[in-house]
C-alpha positions in Angstrom: 134.6 92.9 105.4 134.7 96.6 104.9 137.0 96.0 101.9 134.7 93.5 100.4 131.7 95.8 100.9 133.6 98.5 98.9 133.5 96.3 95.8 131.1 96.8 92.9 128.2 96.6 92.7 127.4 98.7 95.7 125.7 96.7 98.4 127.6 93.4 98.0 129.0 91.7 101.1 126.1 92.9 103.3 124.8 90.6 106.1 121.2 91.8 105.8 118.9 94.1 103.8 119.5 97.1 106.0 123.2 96.8 105.7 123.0 96.4 101.9 121.0 99.6 101.6 123.2 101.5 104.0 126.3 100.6 102.0 124.6 102.1 98.9 123.6 105.2 100.8 127.2 105.7 101.9 128.7 105.0 98.5 126.3 107.4 96.8 127.0 110.0 99.5 123.3 110.5 100.2 123.1 113.1 102.9 119.3 113.4 103.3 118.4 113.8 107.0 116.9 110.7 108.7 117.6 108.4 105.8 119.9 106.1 107.8 117.6 105.9 110.7 114.7 105.3 108.3 116.5 102.3 106.7 117.8 100.9 110.0 114.4 100.9 111.9 111.5 101.4 109.6 111.7 99.1 106.5 108.9 96.9 107.8 106.7 99.9 108.5 107.5 101.1 105.0 106.4 97.7 103.5 103.1 97.9 105.4 102.6 101.6 104.4 102.5 102.7 108.1 103.7 106.2 107.1 102.1 108.0 110.0 103.9 105.7 112.5 107.2 106.4 110.7 106.6 110.2 110.7 105.8 110.2 114.4 108.9 108.1 115.3 111.3 110.2 113.2 109.6 113.5 114.1 109.0 114.5 110.4 106.1 115.2 108.1 104.4 112.6 105.8 105.8 114.5 102.8 109.3 113.9 104.2 108.5 110.2 104.8 107.5 110.0 101.2 110.8 111.6 100.1 112.7 109.0 102.1 110.6 106.2 100.6 111.4 107.5 97.1 115.2 107.4 97.9 115.0 103.9 99.2 113.1 102.8 96.0 116.2 103.9 94.0 118.4 101.4 95.9 118.9 97.8 94.8 118.0 95.2 97.5 119.8 92.4 95.4 122.8 94.2 93.8 124.4 91.0 92.6 121.5 89.7 90.4 122.5 91.9 87.4 125.8 90.0 87.3 124.4 86.5 87.2 126.3 84.3 84.8 123.4 81.8 84.3 122.0 82.2 80.9 118.3 81.3 81.5 117.0 83.1 78.4 114.4 81.0 76.7 113.5 81.6 73.1 110.0 80.8 71.9 109.3 79.3 68.5 105.6 79.6 67.8 103.8 76.5 66.7 101.6 78.6 64.4 101.2 82.1 63.0 98.0 84.0 62.6 98.1 86.6 59.8 95.5 89.0 58.6 94.9 88.6 54.8 92.5 91.2 53.5 89.8 91.0 56.1 90.3 87.5 57.3 92.7 85.9 59.8 94.6 82.9 58.4 96.3 80.2 60.5 99.7 79.0 59.2 101.2 76.0 61.0 104.9 75.9 61.6 105.8 72.6 60.1 109.5 73.1 60.8 109.0 72.1 64.4 107.7 68.6 63.7 109.9 66.5 61.4 108.2 65.1 58.2 108.1 61.3 58.6 107.9 58.8 55.8 108.4 55.0 55.3 111.8 53.9 54.3 111.5 52.7 50.7 114.1 49.9 51.2 112.0 48.2 53.9 108.8 48.7 51.9 110.4 46.9 48.9 111.5 44.0 51.2 107.9 43.3 52.0 107.1 42.6 48.4 110.0 40.3 47.7 110.5 38.5 51.0 109.3 34.9 50.9 109.9 34.0 54.5 106.6 34.2 56.3 108.0 35.2 59.7 110.1 38.0 58.2 107.1 39.2 56.2 104.9 39.2 59.3 107.6 41.1 61.2 107.9 43.7 58.4 104.2 44.1 58.1 103.8 44.7 61.8 106.6 47.3 61.7 105.1 49.0 58.7 101.7 49.2 60.4 103.3 50.7 63.5 105.1 53.3 61.4 101.9 54.2 59.5 100.0 54.5 62.8 102.7 56.9 64.2 102.6 59.1 61.0 98.8 59.2 61.1 98.8 60.1 64.8 101.2 63.0 64.3 99.2 64.3 61.4 96.0 64.0 63.4 97.6 65.8 66.3 98.7 68.6 63.9 95.2 68.8 62.5 93.6 69.0 66.0 96.0 71.8 66.9 95.1 73.7 63.7 91.4 73.3 64.4 91.9 74.5 68.0 93.8 77.6 66.9 91.3 78.3 64.1 88.4 78.2 66.6 90.3 80.4 69.1 90.8 83.0 66.3 87.1 82.9 65.4 86.1 83.5 69.0 88.8 86.1 69.8 88.6 88.1 66.5 87.9 91.3 68.4 91.0 90.8 70.5 93.1 90.4 67.4 91.5 93.6 65.9 91.4 95.9 68.9 93.5 94.5 71.7 93.4 92.9 75.1 90.4 94.9 76.4 88.3 92.9 73.9 89.5 89.4 75.0 86.5 87.2 75.6 86.0 84.5 78.3 86.7 81.1 76.9 86.9 77.6 78.3 88.4 74.3 77.0 84.9 72.9 76.8 83.8 75.8 74.5 86.5 74.9 71.9 86.0 71.1 72.4 82.3 71.4 71.6 83.1 73.7 68.6 85.5 71.2 66.9 83.8 68.0 68.1 86.5 66.5 70.4 86.8 65.8 74.1 87.9 68.6 76.5 91.0 66.6 77.5 92.1 66.4 73.8 92.0 70.2 73.6 93.9 70.4 76.9 96.7 68.1 75.6 96.8 69.9 72.2 97.4 73.4 73.7 99.8 72.3 76.5 103.1 74.2 75.9 102.1 75.5 72.5 102.5 79.1 71.4 101.0 81.2 68.6 102.3 84.3 66.9 99.5 86.9 66.3 99.4 90.6 65.2 99.1 91.4 68.9 102.3 89.4 69.9 103.3 85.9 70.8 101.0 84.1 73.3 100.8 80.7 74.9 97.6 79.1 73.8 96.5 78.8 77.4 96.4 82.6 77.6 93.2 82.6 75.6 91.4 80.3 78.0 90.3 82.8 80.7 87.3 82.9 82.9 85.3 86.0 83.0 82.6 88.0 84.8 79.0 88.6 83.7 78.0 92.0 82.4 74.8 93.8 83.1 73.7 93.3 79.4 74.1 89.5 79.6 77.5 89.3 77.9 80.8 88.6 79.7 84.2 90.1 80.1 87.5 88.1 80.5 89.6 88.5 83.6 92.5 89.7 81.5 90.4 92.5 80.0 89.3 93.6 83.5 93.0 93.6 84.7 93.9 95.8 81.8 91.0 98.2 82.8 92.2 98.2 86.4 95.8 99.0 85.3 94.6 101.9 83.2 92.4 103.3 86.0 95.3 103.2 88.4 97.7 104.7 85.9 95.4 107.7 85.5 94.3 108.2 89.1 95.2 111.1 91.3 98.3 109.9 93.3 97.2 112.0 96.3 93.8 110.4 96.3 94.3 106.9 94.9 91.4 104.7 94.0 90.4 102.1 96.6 89.3 98.6 95.6 85.7 99.5 96.3 86.0 102.6 94.1 87.5 100.5 91.3 84.7 98.1 91.6 82.2 100.9 91.4 83.9 102.3 88.2 83.9 98.9 86.6 80.1 98.5 87.4 79.5 101.8 85.6 81.1 100.0 82.6 78.6 97.2 83.0 80.9 94.7 84.7 79.4 92.9 87.8 82.4 92.6 90.1 83.0 92.6 93.9 85.6 94.5 95.9 87.3 91.2 96.8 87.7 90.2 93.2 89.1 93.6 92.3 91.7 93.2 95.1 92.5 89.7 93.8 93.1 91.0 90.2 95.0 94.0 91.5 97.4 91.8 93.4 97.9 89.4 90.4 99.1 92.3 88.2 101.4 93.6 91.0 99.6 96.8 91.9 99.9 97.8 95.6 96.9 98.8 97.7 95.7 102.4 97.7 97.3 103.0 101.0 100.7 102.0 99.6 100.2 104.1 96.4 99.1 107.2 98.2 101.4 110.3 97.8 101.6 113.2 100.1 102.0 116.9 99.3 
């Protein structure tokens, strides 16, 4: 087993997480005091940000705990994942492209995705020369079915175009200035706007993508709930997440912003939001709590 554990990448052949990290510490020749004891006994405390407990158990300062944490974060808990042979890369072909022409946004459908269908001329000609009533009836039925299919596909294409065009009209500020200006939007809003049922919009946008000046997005991305503002308007959840991310990025790492403080800062921007909602959004974008983000001098 020791031979296997000497293979690359460092950490393979381990029986648990602690052993995996210890192998990497040994192969990198990391000599920092207490690092091995830290890994063997305090990973769970580290995950729960119980830094004071770790400091007391190891007889070191909070600053030294922080240094040990920084070393552990440079190690790879799953060293084999970078050597995966499974090619799971998925390439997205947008169903439509939104381009800005002069001062207007234009929707261009990608017709290469859906094949262009037409009626076979040979079978159409048979209908006009065939004297057998049963054959004529059969051909007429098939022709009607083909025409119905072509009409349905074209109607589906037109519905998707109308949906994207309406989204562009609502989200123009997002296209101009970025995600902070994304507006709350529901399927019903678009359905009422283009005069169809909500379920029709839901089916039309399912699995569809659009290329915009801001990047490629799944159409479902634009349908976000929001929170009311003091002035009577509303802000989308994605915009609020972006604000939270920016606030955390610019915070003092030695005095990180709590969820309540983030809520207070957002309220100063006119957004009515609770501490619990801030915590929910923070977790959704993968930002740890203030206790886990705190640094020590």
